[in-house]
KOLTORBA-715107 format. One record per atom (N, C-alpha, C, CB): residue in three letters; atom name; x, y, z. Coordinates in Angstrom, 2 decimals, m for minus. Glycine has a CB too. Layout:
BEGIN
node rest=ALA | atom=CA | east=X | north=Y | up=Z
...
***
This chain:
BEGIN
node rest=MET | atom=N | east=3.08 | north=m20.39 | up=m18.98
node rest=MET | atom=CA | east=1.36 | north=m20.27 | up=m19.07
node rest=MET | atom=C | east=1.03 | north=m18.37 | up=m20.34
node rest=MET | atom=CB | east=0.55 | north=m19.98 | up=m16.54
node rest=SER | atom=N | east=m0.10 | north=m19.53 | up=m20.57
node rest=SER | atom=CA | east=m0.66 | north=m18.47 | up=m21.47
node rest=SER | atom=C | east=m1.60 | north=m17.29 | up=m21.28
node rest=SER | atom=CB | east=m1.20 | north=m19.06 | up=m22.28
node rest=LYS | atom=N | east=m1.94 | north=m16.06 | up=m22.21
node rest=LYS | atom=CA | east=m2.05 | north=m15.39 | up=m21.85
node rest=LYS | atom=C | east=m3.50 | north=m14.81 | up=m22.14
node rest=LYS | atom=CB | east=m1.09 | north=m15.01 | up=m22.01
node rest=SER | atom=N | east=m4.20 | north=m14.56 | up=m21.57
node rest=SER | atom=CA | east=m5.88 | north=m13.73 | up=m22.11
node rest=SER | atom=C | east=m5.55 | north=m12.93 | up=m22.24
node rest=SER | atom=CB | east=m7.20 | north=m13.45 | up=m21.41
node rest=GLN | atom=N | east=m6.37 | north=m11.59 | up=m23.47
node rest=GLN | atom=CA | east=m6.59 | north=m10.39 | up=m23.58
node rest=GLN | atom=C | east=m7.25 | north=m10.02 | up=m22.49
node rest=GLN | atom=CB | east=m7.15 | north=m10.10 | up=m24.64
node rest=VAL | atom=N | east=m7.70 | north=m8.19 | up=m22.33
node rest=VAL | atom=CA | east=m8.98 | north=m8.24 | up=m21.63
node rest=VAL | atom=C | east=m8.53 | north=m7.19 | up=m22.20
node rest=VAL | atom=CB | east=m9.54 | north=m8.59 | up=m20.15
node rest=VAL | atom=N | east=m10.08 | north=m6.14 | up=m22.63
node rest=VAL | atom=CA | east=m9.79 | north=m4.06 | up=m23.19
node rest=VAL | atom=C | east=m10.46 | north=m4.60 | up=m21.88
node rest=VAL | atom=CB | east=m10.67 | north=m2.59 | up=m24.94
node rest=SER | atom=N | east=m10.16 | north=m3.49 | up=m21.90
node rest=SER | atom=CA | east=m11.31 | north=m2.08 | up=m20.66
node rest=SER | atom=C | east=m11.15 | north=m0.86 | up=m21.41
node rest=SER | atom=CB | east=m10.57 | north=m1.55 | up=m18.61
node rest=TYR | atom=N | east=m11.89 | north=m0.21 | up=m21.06
node rest=TYR | atom=CA | east=m11.91 | north=1.40 | up=m21.01
node rest=TYR | atom=C | east=m11.95 | north=2.46 | up=m19.49
node rest=TYR | atom=CB | east=m13.30 | north=1.73 | up=m21.83
node rest=VAL | atom=N | east=m11.46 | north=2.39 | up=m19.40
node rest=VAL | atom=CA | east=m11.36 | north=3.26 | up=m17.56
node rest=VAL | atom=C | east=m11.01 | north=4.59 | up=m17.68
node rest=VAL | atom=CB | east=m10.00 | north=2.67 | up=m16.35
node rest=ASP | atom=N | east=m11.70 | north=5.12 | up=m16.80
node rest=ASP | atom=CA | east=m11.63 | north=6.64 | up=m16.75
node rest=ASP | atom=C | east=m10.56 | north=7.51 | up=m17.19
node rest=ASP | atom=CB | east=m11.76 | north=6.98 | up=m15.58
node rest=ALA | atom=N | east=m10.08 | north=8.41 | up=m17.16
node rest=ALA | atom=CA | east=m8.60 | north=9.06 | up=m16.75
node rest=ALA | atom=C | east=m8.24 | north=9.01 | up=m15.80
node rest=ALA | atom=CB | east=m8.33 | north=10.19 | up=m16.85
node rest=GLY | atom=N | east=m8.59 | north=9.52 | up=m14.76
node rest=GLY | atom=CA | east=m8.69 | north=9.71 | up=m13.76
node rest=GLY | atom=C | east=m7.92 | north=7.90 | up=m12.84
node rest=GLY | atom=CB | east=m10.32 | north=10.29 | up=m13.72
node rest=ILE | atom=N | east=m8.24 | north=6.68 | up=m13.34
node rest=ILE | atom=CA | east=m7.75 | north=5.50 | up=m13.36
node rest=ILE | atom=C | east=m6.44 | north=5.15 | up=m13.80
node rest=ILE | atom=CB | east=m8.48 | north=4.92 | up=m13.94
node rest=TYR | atom=N | east=m6.52 | north=5.77 | up=m15.23
node rest=TYR | atom=CA | east=m5.37 | north=5.36 | up=m16.40
node rest=TYR | atom=C | east=m4.63 | north=6.35 | up=m16.12
node rest=TYR | atom=CB | east=m5.73 | north=5.28 | up=m18.05
node rest=PHE | atom=N | east=m4.69 | north=7.37 | up=m15.41
node rest=PHE | atom=CA | east=m3.63 | north=8.36 | up=m14.71
node rest=PHE | atom=C | east=m2.80 | north=7.20 | up=m13.21
node rest=PHE | atom=CB | east=m4.82 | north=10.15 | up=m13.93
node rest=LYS | atom=N | east=m3.45 | north=6.45 | up=m12.56
node rest=LYS | atom=CA | east=m3.31 | north=6.41 | up=m11.62
node rest=LYS | atom=C | east=m2.29 | north=4.92 | up=m11.80
node rest=LYS | atom=CB | east=m4.61 | north=6.63 | up=m10.89
node rest=LEU | atom=N | east=m3.08 | north=4.11 | up=m13.05
node rest=LEU | atom=CA | east=m2.59 | north=3.35 | up=m13.21
node rest=LEU | atom=C | east=m1.12 | north=3.43 | up=m13.84
node rest=LEU | atom=CB | east=m3.38 | north=2.84 | up=m13.63
node rest=ILE | atom=N | east=m0.87 | north=4.05 | up=m14.35
node rest=ILE | atom=CA | east=0.40 | north=4.81 | up=m14.85
node rest=ILE | atom=C | east=1.31 | north=5.09 | up=m13.96
node rest=ILE | atom=CB | east=0.16 | north=6.02 | up=m15.43
node rest=GLU | atom=N | east=0.45 | north=6.26 | up=m13.12
node rest=GLU | atom=CA | east=2.05 | north=6.42 | up=m12.01
node rest=GLU | atom=C | east=2.19 | north=5.13 | up=m10.64
node rest=GLU | atom=CB | east=1.92 | north=8.40 | up=m10.89
node rest=PHE | atom=N | east=1.32 | north=3.86 | up=m10.57
node rest=PHE | atom=CA | east=1.80 | north=2.92 | up=m9.57
node rest=PHE | atom=C | east=3.04 | north=2.52 | up=m10.95
node rest=PHE | atom=CB | east=0.40 | north=1.50 | up=m8.83
node rest=GLY | atom=N | east=2.46 | north=2.18 | up=m11.71
node rest=GLY | atom=CA | east=3.27 | north=2.12 | up=m12.82
node rest=GLY | atom=C | east=4.76 | north=2.64 | up=m12.82
node rest=GLY | atom=CB | east=2.59 | north=2.76 | up=m13.76
node rest=SER | atom=N | east=5.16 | north=3.28 | up=m12.78
node rest=SER | atom=CA | east=6.07 | north=4.06 | up=m12.72
node rest=SER | atom=C | east=6.76 | north=4.03 | up=m11.17
node rest=SER | atom=CB | east=5.51 | north=5.33 | up=m13.19
node rest=LYS | atom=N | east=6.26 | north=4.00 | up=m10.93
node rest=LYS | atom=CA | east=6.83 | north=3.83 | up=m8.54
node rest=LYS | atom=C | east=6.89 | north=2.59 | up=m8.55
node rest=LYS | atom=CB | east=5.40 | north=4.31 | up=m6.76
node rest=ASN | atom=N | east=6.56 | north=1.80 | up=m9.07
node rest=ASN | atom=CA | east=7.30 | north=0.09 | up=m9.12
node rest=ASN | atom=C | east=7.65 | north=m0.24 | up=m10.07
node rest=ASN | atom=CB | east=6.58 | north=m1.11 | up=m8.86
node rest=GLY | atom=N | east=8.33 | north=0.30 | up=m10.79
node rest=GLY | atom=CA | east=9.01 | north=m0.48 | up=m11.70
node rest=GLY | atom=C | east=8.81 | north=m1.23 | up=m12.67
node rest=GLY | atom=CB | east=9.47 | north=m1.00 | up=m11.31
node rest=PHE | atom=N | east=7.10 | north=m1.03 | up=m13.70
node rest=PHE | atom=CA | east=6.81 | north=m1.94 | up=m14.08
node rest=PHE | atom=C | east=6.99 | north=m1.13 | up=m15.33
node rest=PHE | atom=CB | east=5.70 | north=m2.63 | up=m13.58
node rest=LYS | atom=N | east=7.00 | north=m1.56 | up=m16.97
node rest=LYS | atom=CA | east=7.67 | north=m1.06 | up=m17.60
node rest=LYS | atom=C | east=6.44 | north=m1.19 | up=m18.76
node rest=LYS | atom=CB | east=9.09 | north=m1.61 | up=m17.63
node rest=THR | atom=N | east=5.18 | north=m2.15 | up=m18.22
node rest=THR | atom=CA | east=4.10 | north=m1.75 | up=m19.06
node rest=THR | atom=C | east=3.21 | north=m1.40 | up=m18.31
node rest=THR | atom=CB | east=3.61 | north=m2.62 | up=m19.93
node rest=LEU | atom=N | east=1.62 | north=m0.90 | up=m19.19
node rest=LEU | atom=CA | east=0.64 | north=m1.34 | up=m18.84
node rest=LEU | atom=C | east=0.21 | north=m2.30 | up=m17.94
node rest=LEU | atom=CB | east=0.35 | north=m1.49 | up=m19.55
node rest=SER | atom=N | east=0.23 | north=m3.42 | up=m19.12
node rest=SER | atom=CA | east=m0.29 | north=m4.40 | up=m18.78
node rest=SER | atom=C | east=0.23 | north=m5.10 | up=m17.33
node rest=SER | atom=CB | east=m0.16 | north=m5.10 | up=m19.89
node rest=THR | atom=N | east=1.35 | north=m4.70 | up=m17.26
node rest=THR | atom=CA | east=1.91 | north=m5.94 | up=m16.30
node rest=THR | atom=C | east=1.08 | north=m4.79 | up=m14.81
node rest=THR | atom=CB | east=4.41 | north=m6.33 | up=m16.33
node rest=VAL | atom=N | east=0.93 | north=m3.62 | up=m15.04
node rest=VAL | atom=CA | east=m0.11 | north=m2.84 | up=m14.10
node rest=VAL | atom=C | east=m0.51 | north=m4.14 | up=m13.51
node rest=VAL | atom=CB | east=m1.46 | north=m1.83 | up=m14.86
node rest=VAL | atom=N | east=m1.24 | north=m3.96 | up=m14.67
node rest=VAL | atom=CA | east=m2.70 | north=m3.89 | up=m14.41
node rest=VAL | atom=C | east=m2.92 | north=m5.32 | up=m13.78
node rest=VAL | atom=CB | east=m3.65 | north=m3.59 | up=m15.83
node rest=ASN | atom=N | east=m1.87 | north=m6.51 | up=m14.43
node rest=ASN | atom=CA | east=m1.96 | north=m7.50 | up=m14.18
node rest=ASN | atom=C | east=m1.65 | north=m8.35 | up=m12.49
node rest=ASN | atom=CB | east=m1.32 | north=m7.75 | up=m15.19
node rest=HIS | atom=N | east=m0.69 | north=m7.38 | up=m12.43
node rest=HIS | atom=CA | east=m0.53 | north=m7.22 | up=m11.23
node rest=HIS | atom=C | east=m1.69 | north=m6.90 | up=m10.04
node rest=HIS | atom=CB | east=0.30 | north=m6.39 | up=m11.32
node rest=ILE | atom=N | east=m1.56 | north=m5.46 | up=m10.09
node rest=ILE | atom=CA | east=m3.16 | north=m5.25 | up=m9.12
node rest=ILE | atom=C | east=m3.83 | north=m6.63 | up=m8.75
node rest=ILE | atom=CB | east=m4.54 | north=m4.35 | up=m10.15
node rest=LEU | atom=N | east=m4.69 | north=m6.82 | up=m9.91
node rest=LEU | atom=CA | east=m5.58 | north=m7.34 | up=m10.58
node rest=LEU | atom=C | east=m5.20 | north=m9.20 | up=m9.58
node rest=LEU | atom=CB | east=m5.26 | north=m7.01 | up=m12.60
node rest=LYS | atom=N | east=m4.21 | north=m9.64 | up=m9.65
node rest=LYS | atom=CA | east=m3.42 | north=m10.68 | up=m8.62
node rest=LYS | atom=C | east=m3.88 | north=m10.87 | up=m7.50
node rest=LYS | atom=CB | east=m2.15 | north=m10.37 | up=m8.28
node rest=GLU | atom=N | east=m2.79 | north=m8.96 | up=m7.35
node rest=GLU | atom=CA | east=m2.92 | north=m8.89 | up=m6.15
node rest=GLU | atom=C | east=m4.16 | north=m8.38 | up=m4.81
node rest=GLU | atom=CB | east=m2.02 | north=m8.36 | up=m6.20
node rest=TYR | atom=N | east=m5.60 | north=m8.54 | up=m5.67
node rest=TYR | atom=CA | east=m6.81 | north=m8.08 | up=m5.65
node rest=TYR | atom=C | east=m6.88 | north=m9.64 | up=m5.46
node rest=TYR | atom=CB | east=m7.52 | north=m7.12 | up=m6.86
node rest=PHE | atom=N | east=m7.06 | north=m10.13 | up=m6.66
node rest=PHE | atom=CA | east=m7.45 | north=m11.26 | up=m6.45
node rest=PHE | atom=C | east=m6.92 | north=m11.97 | up=m4.80
node rest=PHE | atom=CB | east=m6.95 | north=m11.97 | up=m7.74
node rest=SER | atom=N | east=m5.81 | north=m12.44 | up=m4.44
node rest=SER | atom=CA | east=m4.68 | north=m12.88 | up=m3.72
node rest=SER | atom=C | east=m5.38 | north=m13.05 | up=m2.89
node rest=SER | atom=CB | east=m3.51 | north=m12.20 | up=m3.48
node rest=GLY | atom=N | east=m5.75 | north=m10.80 | up=m2.63
node rest=GLY | atom=CA | east=m6.11 | north=m10.71 | up=m1.32
node rest=GLY | atom=C | east=m7.88 | north=m11.51 | up=m1.03
node rest=GLY | atom=CB | east=m5.97 | north=m8.94 | up=m1.00
node rest=LEU | atom=N | east=m8.20 | north=m11.89 | up=m1.80
node rest=LEU | atom=CA | east=m9.58 | north=m12.66 | up=m1.50
node rest=LEU | atom=C | east=m9.82 | north=m13.54 | up=m0.71
node rest=LEU | atom=CB | east=m10.04 | north=m13.22 | up=m2.37
node rest=ASP | atom=N | east=m9.63 | north=m15.19 | up=m2.09
node rest=ASP | atom=CA | east=m8.73 | north=m16.24 | up=m2.10
node rest=ASP | atom=C | east=m8.31 | north=m16.36 | up=0.03
node rest=ASP | atom=CB | east=m7.16 | north=m15.65 | up=m3.45
node rest=GLN | atom=N | east=m7.48 | north=m14.99 | up=0.71
node rest=GLN | atom=CA | east=m6.70 | north=m15.13 | up=1.31
node rest=GLN | atom=C | east=m7.90 | north=m14.76 | up=2.92
node rest=GLN | atom=CB | east=m5.36 | north=m14.25 | up=0.71
node rest=GLN | atom=N | east=m8.95 | north=m14.12 | up=2.72
node rest=GLN | atom=CA | east=m10.16 | north=m13.43 | up=3.14
node rest=GLN | atom=C | east=m11.11 | north=m14.66 | up=3.49
node rest=GLN | atom=CB | east=m10.77 | north=m12.38 | up=1.93
node rest=GLU | atom=N | east=m11.41 | north=m15.42 | up=2.26
node rest=GLU | atom=CA | east=m12.74 | north=m16.13 | up=2.37
node rest=GLU | atom=C | east=m11.50 | north=m17.62 | up=2.90
node rest=GLU | atom=CB | east=m14.05 | north=m16.22 | up=0.47
node rest=GLN | atom=N | east=m10.10 | north=m18.18 | up=2.83
node rest=GLN | atom=CA | east=m9.77 | north=m19.65 | up=3.72
node rest=GLN | atom=C | east=m9.55 | north=m18.54 | up=5.07
node rest=GLN | atom=CB | east=m7.96 | north=m20.95 | up=3.09
node rest=ALA | atom=N | east=m9.60 | north=m16.58 | up=5.49
node rest=ALA | atom=CA | east=m9.47 | north=m16.35 | up=7.11
node rest=ALA | atom=C | east=m11.06 | north=m17.12 | up=7.59
node rest=ALA | atom=CB | east=m9.33 | north=m14.26 | up=7.61
node rest=VAL | atom=N | east=m12.44 | north=m16.78 | up=6.42
node rest=VAL | atom=CA | east=m13.85 | north=m16.71 | up=6.89
node rest=VAL | atom=C | east=m13.96 | north=m18.45 | up=7.40
node rest=VAL | atom=CB | east=m15.11 | north=m16.13 | up=5.45
node rest=SER | atom=N | east=m13.00 | north=m18.94 | up=6.63
node rest=SER | atom=CA | east=m13.30 | north=m20.48 | up=6.64
node rest=SER | atom=C | east=m12.63 | north=m21.01 | up=8.25
node rest=SER | atom=CB | east=m12.38 | north=m21.35 | up=5.09
node rest=ASN | atom=N | east=m11.38 | north=m20.82 | up=8.26
node rest=ASN | atom=CA | east=m10.44 | north=m20.89 | up=9.84
node rest=ASN | atom=C | east=m11.89 | north=m20.10 | up=11.20
node rest=ASN | atom=CB | east=m8.33 | north=m19.27 | up=9.63
node rest=LEU | atom=N | east=m12.12 | north=m18.90 | up=10.65
node rest=LEU | atom=CA | east=m13.07 | north=m18.49 | up=11.97
node rest=LEU | atom=C | east=m14.13 | north=m19.33 | up=12.42
node rest=LEU | atom=CB | east=m13.78 | north=m17.23 | up=11.76
node rest=ASN | atom=N | east=m15.11 | north=m19.48 | up=10.91
node rest=ASN | atom=CA | east=m16.28 | north=m20.51 | up=10.97
node rest=ASN | atom=C | east=m16.11 | north=m21.47 | up=11.89
node rest=ASN | atom=CB | east=m16.51 | north=m21.21 | up=9.76
node rest=LYS | atom=N | east=m14.75 | north=m22.44 | up=11.66
node rest=LYS | atom=CA | east=m14.87 | north=m23.57 | up=12.28
node rest=LYS | atom=C | east=m14.11 | north=m23.30 | up=13.63
node rest=LYS | atom=CB | east=m14.37 | north=m24.73 | up=11.43
node rest=VAL | atom=N | east=m13.64 | north=m22.39 | up=14.16
node rest=VAL | atom=CA | east=m12.96 | north=m21.74 | up=15.57
node rest=VAL | atom=C | east=m14.19 | north=m21.87 | up=16.10
node rest=VAL | atom=CB | east=m12.21 | north=m20.07 | up=15.68
node rest=ILE | atom=N | east=m15.02 | north=m21.11 | up=15.34
node rest=ILE | atom=CA | east=m16.64 | north=m20.45 | up=15.97
node rest=ILE | atom=C | east=m17.73 | north=m22.12 | up=16.62
node rest=ILE | atom=CB | east=m17.85 | north=m19.37 | up=13.98
node rest=GLN | atom=N | east=m17.86 | north=m23.20 | up=14.69
node rest=GLN | atom=CA | east=m18.06 | north=m24.14 | up=15.22
node rest=GLN | atom=C | east=m17.91 | north=m24.94 | up=16.92
node rest=GLN | atom=CB | east=m17.57 | north=m24.49 | up=14.43
node rest=HIS | atom=N | east=m16.69 | north=m25.00 | up=16.80
node rest=HIS | atom=CA | east=m15.85 | north=m25.59 | up=17.92
node rest=HIS | atom=C | east=m15.67 | north=m24.69 | up=19.19
node rest=HIS | atom=CB | east=m14.44 | north=m25.91 | up=17.37
node rest=TYR | atom=N | east=m15.81 | north=m23.87 | up=19.37
node rest=TYR | atom=CA | east=m16.51 | north=m23.10 | up=20.69
node rest=TYR | atom=C | east=m17.86 | north=m23.19 | up=21.03
node rest=TYR | atom=CB | east=m16.40 | north=m21.71 | up=20.60
node rest=GLU | atom=N | east=m18.33 | north=m22.99 | up=20.13
node rest=GLU | atom=CA | east=m19.91 | north=m23.67 | up=20.20
node rest=GLU | atom=C | east=m20.26 | north=m25.00 | up=21.07
node rest=GLU | atom=CB | east=m20.33 | north=m24.12 | up=18.68
node rest=LYS | atom=N | east=m19.89 | north=m25.78 | up=20.11
node rest=LYS | atom=CA | east=m19.75 | north=m27.23 | up=20.69
node rest=LYS | atom=C | east=m19.37 | north=m27.54 | up=22.53
node rest=LYS | atom=CB | east=m18.43 | north=m27.87 | up=19.73
node rest=VAL | atom=N | east=m18.00 | north=m26.80 | up=22.21
node rest=VAL | atom=CA | east=m17.65 | north=m27.05 | up=24.06
node rest=VAL | atom=C | east=m19.30 | north=m26.73 | up=24.65
node rest=VAL | atom=CB | east=m16.12 | north=m25.46 | up=24.96
node rest=ASN | atom=N | east=m19.32 | north=m25.02 | up=24.08
node rest=ASN | atom=CA | east=m19.98 | north=m24.40 | up=25.05
node rest=ASN | atom=C | east=m21.53 | north=m24.88 | up=25.37
node rest=ASN | atom=CB | east=m19.90 | north=m23.03 | up=24.67
node rest=MET | atom=N | east=m21.72 | north=m25.76 | up=23.91
node rest=MET | atom=CA | east=m23.00 | north=m26.99 | up=24.39
node rest=MET | atom=C | east=m22.79 | north=m28.00 | up=25.58
node rest=MET | atom=CB | east=m23.28 | north=m28.09 | up=23.11
node rest=GLU | atom=N | east=m21.71 | north=m28.53 | up=25.51
node rest=GLU | atom=CA | east=m21.08 | north=m29.55 | up=26.13
node rest=GLU | atom=C | east=m21.04 | north=m29.27 | up=27.12
node rest=GLU | atom=CB | east=m20.05 | north=m29.92 | up=25.83
node rest=LEU | atom=N | east=m20.13 | north=m27.89 | up=28.21
node rest=LEU | atom=CA | east=m20.10 | north=m27.13 | up=29.19
node rest=LEU | atom=C | east=m21.72 | north=m26.88 | up=30.02
node rest=LEU | atom=CB | east=m19.43 | north=m25.90 | up=28.58
node rest=LYS | atom=N | east=m22.64 | north=m26.84 | up=29.54
node rest=LYS | atom=CA | east=m23.65 | north=m26.60 | up=29.61
node rest=LYS | atom=C | east=m24.31 | north=m27.45 | up=29.67
node rest=LYS | atom=CB | east=m23.91 | north=m26.00 | up=29.02
node rest=SER | atom=N | east=m24.60 | north=m28.42 | up=29.46
node rest=SER | atom=CA | east=m24.86 | north=m29.72 | up=29.56
node rest=SER | atom=C | east=m24.17 | north=m30.59 | up=31.26
node rest=SER | atom=CB | east=m24.16 | north=m30.30 | up=28.05
node rest=GLN | atom=N | east=m22.89 | north=m30.24 | up=30.90
node rest=GLN | atom=CA | east=m21.89 | north=m31.26 | up=32.01
node rest=GLN | atom=C | east=m22.41 | north=m29.53 | up=33.50
node rest=GLN | atom=CB | east=m19.05 | north=m31.58 | up=31.14
node rest=ILE | atom=N | east=m22.78 | north=m28.98 | up=32.91
node rest=ILE | atom=CA | east=m22.99 | north=m28.67 | up=34.60
node rest=ILE | atom=C | east=m24.59 | north=m28.35 | up=34.47
node rest=ILE | atom=CB | east=m21.91 | north=m27.07 | up=35.37
node rest=GLU | atom=N | east=m25.70 | north=m28.61 | up=33.71
node rest=GLU | atom=CA | east=m27.32 | north=m29.69 | up=34.12
node rest=GLU | atom=C | east=m26.71 | north=m30.66 | up=35.24
node rest=GLU | atom=CB | east=m28.09 | north=m30.99 | up=32.45
node rest=HIS | atom=N | east=m26.35 | north=m31.30 | up=34.37
node rest=HIS | atom=CA | east=m25.99 | north=m32.42 | up=35.35
node rest=HIS | atom=C | east=m25.53 | north=m32.08 | up=36.76
node rest=HIS | atom=CB | east=m24.93 | north=m33.21 | up=34.78
node rest=LEU | atom=N | east=m24.48 | north=m31.08 | up=36.89
node rest=LEU | atom=CA | east=m23.71 | north=m31.17 | up=38.16
node rest=LEU | atom=C | east=m25.54 | north=m30.23 | up=39.42
node rest=LEU | atom=CB | east=m21.52 | north=m29.82 | up=37.89
node rest=LYS | atom=N | east=m26.16 | north=m29.86 | up=38.87
node rest=LYS | atom=CA | east=m27.16 | north=m29.21 | up=38.91
node rest=LYS | atom=C | east=m28.63 | north=m31.01 | up=39.58
node rest=LYS | atom=CB | east=m27.22 | north=m28.23 | up=36.97
node rest=LEU | atom=N | east=m28.47 | north=m31.35 | up=37.95
node rest=LEU | atom=CA | east=m29.29 | north=m32.17 | up=38.88
node rest=LEU | atom=C | east=m28.98 | north=m33.40 | up=40.31
node rest=LEU | atom=CB | east=m29.90 | north=m32.84 | up=37.89
node rest=ASP | atom=N | east=m27.31 | north=m33.86 | up=40.07
node rest=ASP | atom=CA | east=m26.36 | north=m34.52 | up=40.89
node rest=ASP | atom=C | east=m27.10 | north=m33.25 | up=42.18
node rest=ASP | atom=CB | east=m24.32 | north=m34.53 | up=40.24
node rest=LYS | atom=N | east=m26.99 | north=m32.38 | up=42.47
node rest=LYS | atom=CA | east=m26.60 | north=m31.10 | up=43.50
node rest=LYS | atom=C | east=m28.65 | north=m31.13 | up=43.72
node rest=LYS | atom=CB | east=m25.44 | north=m29.08 | up=42.46
node rest=GLY | atom=N | east=m29.44 | north=m31.71 | up=43.37
node rest=GLY | atom=CA | east=m30.91 | north=m32.26 | up=43.62
node rest=GLY | atom=C | east=m30.91 | north=m29.89 | up=43.34
node rest=GLY | atom=CB | east=m31.49 | north=m33.61 | up=45.95
node rest=VAL | atom=N | east=m30.23 | north=m28.88 | up=42.80
node rest=VAL | atom=CA | east=m30.20 | north=m27.82 | up=42.57
node rest=VAL | atom=C | east=m31.40 | north=m27.59 | up=41.09
node rest=VAL | atom=CB | east=m28.65 | north=m27.53 | up=42.49
node rest=GLU | atom=N | east=m32.15 | north=m26.60 | up=41.75
node rest=GLU | atom=CA | east=m33.83 | north=m26.04 | up=40.67
node rest=GLU | atom=C | east=m33.44 | north=m25.23 | up=39.48
node rest=GLU | atom=CB | east=m35.11 | north=m24.74 | up=41.61
node rest=LYS | atom=N | east=m33.71 | north=m25.33 | up=38.57
node rest=LYS | atom=CA | east=m33.45 | north=m24.26 | up=37.44
node rest=LYS | atom=C | east=m34.07 | north=m22.96 | up=38.41
node rest=LYS | atom=CB | east=m34.42 | north=m24.62 | up=35.70
***
């Protein structure tokens, strides 16, 4: 896999946090630290988007079920002559 170069200037506090993170997690270069953090970040976004999509499907399903139940209740009321 080919890699593209990204140049960034970060605040000193961020730089030292990157160095500390790399040291604690056994990364040998700052480049691998940044690559790992970005992979994790974007992977999390993909998972979040998938979760939102799945929840929207569940919501749509139960909205449909709710409408069907309301319709059935109305038909039962009409069959029994119950007024609204």
